[in-house]
C-alpha positions as CSV (number, residue, x, y, z in Angstrom):
1,M,-39.1,203.1,-96.3
2,N,-39.5,202.9,-92.5
3,I,-38.9,199.7,-90.5
4,R,-42.5,199.0,-89.8
5,A,-43.4,199.2,-93.5
6,L,-40.5,196.9,-94.3
7,I,-41.7,194.3,-91.8
8,I,-45.2,194.4,-93.2
9,E,-44.0,194.0,-96.8
10,T,-41.6,191.1,-95.9
11,K,-44.3,189.3,-93.9
12,W,-46.8,189.3,-96.7
13,G,-44.1,188.3,-99.2
14,G,-43.0,185.4,-97.0
15,L,-46.6,184.2,-96.5
16,S,-47.2,184.3,-100.2
17,L,-44.0,182.3,-101.0
18,V,-44.7,179.6,-98.4
19,S,-48.2,179.2,-99.9
20,L,-46.7,179.1,-103.4
21,Y,-44.3,176.3,-102.4
22,L,-47.2,174.3,-100.9
23,S,-49.2,174.8,-104.0
24,V,-46.5,173.7,-106.3
25,L,-45.6,170.6,-104.3
26,S,-49.2,169.4,-103.9
27,G,-49.9,170.4,-107.5
28,M,-47.2,168.1,-108.8
29,V,-48.9,165.2,-107.1
30,V,-52.3,166.2,-108.5
31,A,-50.8,166.7,-112.0
32,L,-49.5,163.2,-112.1
33,Q,-53.1,161.9,-111.6
34,Y,-54.8,164.4,-113.9
35,D,-55.9,163.5,-117.5
36,P,-57.0,166.6,-119.5
37,S,-59.0,164.3,-121.9
38,T,-61.4,163.3,-119.0
39,P,-61.1,166.4,-116.8
40,Y,-64.2,166.0,-114.5
41,F,-63.7,162.3,-114.0
42,S,-60.0,162.8,-113.5
43,A,-60.4,165.5,-110.9
44,S,-63.3,163.9,-109.0
45,S,-61.5,160.5,-108.9
46,L,-58.6,162.0,-107.0
47,D,-60.9,162.3,-104.0
48,L,-62.3,158.8,-104.4
49,L,-59.7,156.5,-105.8
50,T,-56.2,158.0,-105.4
51,P,-54.5,157.3,-102.0
52,F,-54.4,160.7,-100.1
53,G,-55.7,162.3,-103.3
54,Q,-58.4,164.3,-101.4
55,F,-55.7,165.7,-99.2
56,F,-53.4,166.7,-102.0
57,R,-56.1,168.2,-104.1
58,A,-57.4,170.2,-101.1
59,C,-53.9,171.3,-100.2
60,H,-53.3,172.5,-103.8
61,F,-56.6,174.3,-103.8
62,Y,-56.3,176.1,-100.4
63,S,-52.6,177.0,-100.7
64,S,-53.3,178.4,-104.2
65,Q,-56.1,180.7,-102.8
66,L,-53.8,181.8,-100.0
67,F,-50.9,182.4,-102.4
68,F,-53.1,184.8,-104.5
69,L,-54.6,186.6,-101.5
70,F,-51.2,187.1,-99.8
71,S,-49.7,188.3,-103.1
72,L,-52.4,191.0,-103.2
73,G,-51.6,191.8,-99.6
74,H,-47.9,192.1,-100.5
75,L,-48.7,194.4,-103.4
76,A,-50.8,196.6,-101.2
77,A,-48.0,196.7,-98.6
78,V,-45.5,197.7,-101.3
79,I,-47.7,200.5,-102.4
80,L,-48.5,201.8,-98.9
81,A,-44.8,201.7,-98.0
82,K,-44.1,203.6,-101.2
83,A,-41.5,200.9,-102.0
84,E,-42.5,200.9,-105.6
85,Q,-41.0,204.3,-106.0
86,Q,-37.6,202.8,-105.2
87,L,-38.0,200.4,-108.1
88,R,-37.2,201.3,-111.7
89,F,-40.3,201.8,-113.6
90,G,-39.6,198.7,-115.8
91,K,-39.3,196.5,-112.6
92,W,-42.6,198.0,-111.3
93,L,-44.3,197.0,-114.6
94,L,-43.0,193.5,-114.3
95,L,-44.2,193.2,-110.7
96,L,-47.6,194.3,-111.9
97,G,-47.5,191.8,-114.7
98,S,-47.2,189.0,-112.1
99,V,-50.7,189.8,-110.8
100,P,-52.7,188.9,-113.9
101,A,-50.4,185.9,-114.3
102,A,-51.2,184.7,-110.8
103,L,-54.8,185.4,-111.4
104,L,-54.8,183.3,-114.6
105,L,-53.0,180.5,-112.8
106,L,-55.7,180.4,-110.1
107,F,-58.4,180.8,-112.7
108,T,-57.2,178.0,-115.0
109,G,-57.1,175.7,-111.9
110,Y,-60.9,176.3,-111.5
111,V,-61.4,175.6,-115.2
112,L,-59.5,172.4,-115.1
113,R,-61.9,170.9,-112.6
114,A,-64.5,170.9,-115.4
115,D,-67.3,171.0,-112.8
116,A,-70.2,173.4,-112.8
117,T,-68.0,176.3,-111.5
118,G,-65.2,175.4,-113.9
119,E,-67.5,175.2,-116.9
120,A,-69.1,178.5,-116.1
121,A,-65.7,180.1,-115.7
122,G,-64.5,178.8,-119.0
123,V,-67.5,180.0,-120.9
124,I,-67.2,183.5,-119.4
125,A,-63.5,183.7,-120.2
126,E,-63.8,182.6,-123.8
127,N,-66.7,185.0,-124.5
128,I,-64.8,187.9,-122.9
129,L,-61.7,187.2,-125.0
130,L,-63.6,186.7,-128.2
131,S,-65.2,190.1,-127.7
132,I,-61.8,191.8,-128.2
133,P,-61.5,193.2,-131.7
134,W,-58.8,191.6,-133.8
135,L,-56.9,190.1,-130.9
136,G,-59.7,188.1,-129.4
137,E,-59.2,184.9,-131.5
138,P,-55.4,184.8,-131.1
139,L,-55.7,185.3,-127.4
140,N,-58.3,182.7,-127.0
141,S,-56.3,180.3,-129.1
142,L,-53.3,181.0,-126.8
143,L,-55.0,180.6,-123.5
144,F,-58.1,178.5,-123.8
145,T,-59.8,177.1,-126.9
146,I,-61.9,174.9,-124.6
147,E,-64.7,174.3,-127.1
148,A,-62.3,173.2,-129.8
149,E,-59.5,171.4,-127.8
150,G,-61.0,170.6,-124.4
151,M,-58.6,171.2,-121.5
152,K,-55.3,170.5,-123.3
153,R,-54.4,174.2,-123.8
154,V,-55.6,175.2,-120.4
155,Y,-53.7,172.3,-118.8
156,A,-50.4,173.2,-120.6
157,N,-50.8,176.9,-119.6
158,H,-51.6,176.0,-116.0
159,L,-48.8,173.5,-115.7
160,L,-46.1,175.5,-117.5
161,G,-46.8,178.6,-119.5
162,L,-48.4,180.9,-116.9
163,G,-46.0,179.7,-114.2
164,L,-43.0,180.7,-116.4
165,V,-44.6,184.1,-117.1
166,W,-45.1,184.7,-113.3
167,G,-41.6,183.6,-112.6
168,L,-40.1,185.9,-115.2
169,C,-42.1,188.8,-113.9
170,C,-41.1,188.2,-110.3
171,W,-37.5,186.9,-110.6
172,E,-35.7,190.1,-109.8
173,H,-38.1,190.8,-107.0
174,L,-37.8,187.3,-105.5
175,R,-34.0,187.3,-105.4
176,R,-34.2,189.7,-102.5
177,Y,-36.2,187.4,-100.2
178,R,-35.1,184.4,-98.1
179,V,-38.1,182.6,-96.7
180,G,-37.7,180.9,-93.4
181,F,-40.3,178.1,-93.1
182,A,-39.9,178.0,-89.3
183,Q,-41.2,181.6,-89.2
184,H,-44.3,180.5,-91.0
185,R,-44.9,177.2,-89.4
186,L,-48.3,178.3,-88.2
187,L,-49.4,178.9,-91.8
188,L,-48.0,175.5,-92.8
189,F,-49.8,173.7,-90.0
190,A,-53.0,175.6,-90.6
191,T,-53.0,174.8,-94.4
192,V,-52.3,171.1,-93.8
193,G,-54.9,170.9,-91.1
194,I,-57.6,172.5,-93.2
195,S,-56.6,170.3,-96.2
196,L,-57.0,167.2,-94.0
197,C,-60.4,168.3,-92.7
198,L,-62.0,170.0,-95.7
199,A,-62.2,168.6,-99.2
200,A,-61.6,171.0,-102.0
201,P,-64.9,172.1,-103.7
202,M,-66.2,169.9,-106.5
203,E,-69.6,171.0,-107.9
204,P,-71.4,168.6,-110.2
205,S,-73.0,170.0,-113.3
206,R,-76.7,171.0,-112.7
207,L,-78.8,170.5,-115.8
208,G,-81.5,173.1,-116.3
209,L,-80.0,175.7,-114.1
210,F,-79.7,179.0,-115.9
211,H,-77.2,180.8,-113.7
212,I,-74.0,179.2,-112.2
213,Q,-71.6,181.3,-110.2
214,G,-68.0,181.3,-111.3
215,P,-65.0,181.5,-108.9
216,W,-65.2,183.9,-106.0
217,F,-62.8,186.4,-107.6
218,M,-64.9,186.6,-110.7
219,L,-68.2,187.3,-109.0
220,G,-68.0,191.0,-109.5
221,L,-67.1,190.7,-113.1
222,Q,-69.9,188.1,-113.6
223,E,-72.4,190.5,-112.1
224,L,-71.2,193.4,-114.2
225,L,-71.7,191.2,-117.3
226,R,-75.5,191.4,-116.6
227,Y,-75.4,195.1,-117.3
228,L,-72.6,195.7,-119.8
229,Q,-71.3,194.1,-123.0
230,P,-68.4,191.6,-122.4
231,F,-65.8,193.9,-123.9
232,W,-66.6,196.7,-121.5
233,A,-67.2,194.5,-118.4
234,G,-64.5,192.0,-119.0
235,V,-61.8,194.0,-120.7
236,I,-62.1,197.7,-120.2
237,F,-63.2,197.6,-116.5
238,P,-60.3,195.4,-115.3
239,L,-57.9,197.1,-117.6
240,A,-58.8,200.5,-116.0
241,V,-57.4,199.4,-112.5
242,V,-54.3,198.0,-114.1
243,V,-53.6,201.3,-115.9
244,A,-54.2,203.2,-112.6
245,L,-51.7,200.9,-110.8
246,V,-49.1,201.7,-113.5
247,W,-49.5,205.4,-112.7
248,V,-49.1,204.6,-109.0
249,G,-45.5,203.5,-109.7
250,K,-44.5,206.8,-111.4
251,E,-43.6,210.0,-109.6
252,N,-46.2,212.4,-110.9
253,P,-48.9,214.7,-109.6
254,L,-51.6,212.1,-110.6
255,R,-50.3,209.4,-108.2
256,R,-52.8,210.4,-105.4
257,R,-55.7,210.4,-107.9
258,A,-54.6,207.0,-109.2
259,L,-54.6,205.6,-105.7
260,L,-58.0,207.0,-105.1
261,F,-59.2,205.4,-108.3
262,V,-57.8,202.0,-107.3
263,A,-59.5,202.2,-103.9
264,S,-62.8,203.2,-105.5
265,W,-62.5,200.4,-108.1
266,L,-62.0,197.9,-105.3
267,V,-65.1,199.2,-103.4
268,V,-67.2,199.0,-106.5
269,Y,-66.0,195.5,-107.3
270,F,-66.6,194.3,-103.7
271,C,-70.2,195.7,-103.9
272,L,-70.7,193.9,-107.2
273,S,-69.5,190.7,-105.7
274,V,-71.8,191.0,-102.7
275,L,-74.7,191.7,-105.1
276,A,-73.8,188.6,-107.1
277,V,-73.9,186.4,-104.0
278,L,-77.3,187.9,-102.8
279,T,-79.0,187.5,-106.2
280,C,-77.8,184.0,-107.0
C-alpha cells in the first residue's frame, strides 16, 4: 500500500469514528427520553418538551448519517488501496459484515421515529423479510415484529444488539486506529453547528397518501419493488453486491470482474434512487 492510499484510508476511518462517537453520545441522551410504547409522541416531544432535546436528536441524526457515509468511503478507500488483500479472508468477511450491521443501525433509527418515513420503512422491511422462504419468519421475529410487538424489538436491536454485532465485526480492524479529535475538529464543529440550526426530520403521518418514501438509502430498493417481487428486489438484488464484495477480497482472476459488477450495481442503484425521487 502506498503512502497516499494509507492517508486516504486513515482519513475516512477517522471521520467515521468521530461521527460514531458523536452519534453514540447524543444517542444516549435521546434514549433516556425515548419510550418505545409511544414512539411517535416520544420522538416528537424531544423537540418540543425536553431541554436541548431538538439539538441532541438532530446531532444523533446527522452524525449517524455521516458515520454511515464515511464508513462506505472508508470501505471504498480500502478496496482502491488493495488493503483488503493484506487482510486474512476471515477478517475481510468480518469487515464486510459491519456494513449491513451499520445499515441496519441507521435503518432502525428511522423506524423508531414512527413518523410517515419510519412507518413506510418498517412496512417495507417486514414484507421483504417475510418473503424469504423458511427463514423469513425467524428473521422478522429477531429484528422487527413491529405489527405484533410495536417498537420494543426494534428499540432493543438499535440500542444494543446491532451495535454489538458491528463492534464484533470491526474490533480487530478498530484496534489499529487512534483517532485524534483535534485533527477532526472541523467535522465536530460542523456537525454541532448543523444540529443547532437544523432540526432532524420528523414527518407526520399523511392519511390517504398512497406512496410515502422511505429513507434516502432505501429509495432505489423501494423503486425496484415497483417492478420485482420483494424477494428478488429486497433480498437477491442487495445480496448480489455483497457476494461480489466477498470476491473482491480474494486473490483470484475474477476480482476485476467483481469490482466492475460492484461499480455497475452502484450506478444502477443510483439511477433507481433518482427515478424514485422524480416519480414521487
